[in-house]
C-alpha positions, 0 to 999 in steps of 0.5 A, spaced: 796 536 491 797 536 498 802 541 501 809 539 504 806 542 511 800 538 510 804 532 509 808 533 515 802 534 519 799 527 516 806 523 518 806 526 525 799 524 526 800 517 524 806 517 529 802 519 534 797 514 533 802 508 532 805 511 539 799 510 542 797 503 540 804 501 542 803 504 549 796 500 550 799 494 547 805 494 552 800 496 558 796 490 557 802 485 556 805 488 563 798 488 566 799 484 573 797 477 574 792 475 579 789 469 582 782 467 584 779 460 587 772 458 585 768 452 586 766 449 579 761 444 578 762 437 575 759 435 569 759 427 568 759 424 561 757 417 563 756 411 558 749 409 557 745 405 562 750 407 568 749 412 573 753 414 579 752 413 586 754 419 591 758 423 586 762 429 588 759 435 585 764 440 585 772 441 586 776 447 588 780 450 582 785 456 582 785 460 576 791 465 574 790 471 569 790 478 568 788 482 574 782 485 569 780 478 567 780 475 573 776 480 577 771 480 572 771 472 571 764 469 573 764 462 576 759 459 572 763 460 566 768 455 569 766 447 568 769 441 569 768 435 565 769 428 566 768 423 561 767 416 564 770 410 560 765 405 556 764 399 560 766 402 567 763 399 573 764 399 580 770 404 583 773 408 578 779 413 580 779 419 575 785 423 575 783 431 574 788 436 570 787 442 566 784 438 560 778 437 564 777 444 566 773 449 561 775 456 562 776 462 557 782 462 553 786 467 557 785 464 563 790 459 566 788 453 571 794 453 576 791 447 581 785 443 582 783 440 589 782 434 589 785 432 583 783 425 584 776 422 584 774 416 586 767 414 583 762 409 584 759 407 578 753 402 578 748 399 573 741 404 572 735 399 572 728 400 573 723 397 578 716 398 580 714 399 587 708 399 591 706 406 594 704 407 601 700 413 604 703 417 609 697 420 614 698 426 619 693 429 623 687 427 627 680 426 624 674 431 626 669 429 631 672 423 633 672 419 626 676 413 625 680 412 618 678 406 614 682 402 609 685 407 605 685 406 597 691 409 593 690 409 585 695 407 582 698 403 588 705 402 584 710 407 581 716 405 576 722 408 579 729 408 576 736 408 579 742 405 581 741 397 582 745 397 589 740 402 591 734 399 588 735 392 591 733 394 598 728 399 597 721 396 598 716 401 597 715 409 596 710 413 600 706 419 598 706 426 601 703 428 607 695 427 607 692 431 612 686 428 616 685 434 620 678 437 620 675 431 616 670 427 619 667 424 612 670 420 606 675 425 602 679 424 596 685 428 594 691 427 590 698 426 593 705 426 590 709 420 590 716 421 594 722 417 593 726 415 600 733 416 596 735 422 592 738 417 587 732 414 585 727 417 581 720 416 580 718 416 573 711 414 573 706 416 575 709 422 579 702 423 582 696 418 585 689 419 588 688 417 595 681 416 598 680 416 605 674 413 608 672 416 615 667 412 620 664 414 626 667 412 632 663 406 636 660 408 642 665 408 648 670 407 644 677 411 644 679 414 638 685 410 635 691 414 633 693 413 625 700 410 624 704 412 618 709 407 614 
């Protein structure tokens, strides 16, 4: 059996624990609120077969919450999600709200800037385009560049229909002529002139550069890049 003194000791300990719990819970409830402004990246969920032309990459968000949580909040824990409706084409205005922002449960979204986005939605298409070599430098010993061959000489690209409509060709990464007097061959990367146009295949081509000795008394021509 527990003596009366021991029973009162247990009751006193329970009271102390209850008071401590009440104190810490009350302290958390009374904790000061703080705000933090971050630049959050935007994730676009697009209908199949569409793409965005010059999309807004991020927005500025003002967040509010307990000081301890706000201070430890990592900007990569916040994301903005925009769902583009099916069938949308051309200019589409999207209104942003707290529903578009993914944040921890104890963080409040106070404001979004800008809170309206004007999106240009285009059809995504594929097309084959010719590849042209990009030469740089000067051959050695007065050698002259012959007719350059590229294998393969076309590449498949994908991008907005409006951007591909006026695109005529792709280029390779720089092929350096410096120090070359004899025929040579190297691998070059296929480069798109438009960041919204992706090179699908091939991403690399083989460039064969024939070199010819200069004719006697003939001045050495300078190579032109496309």
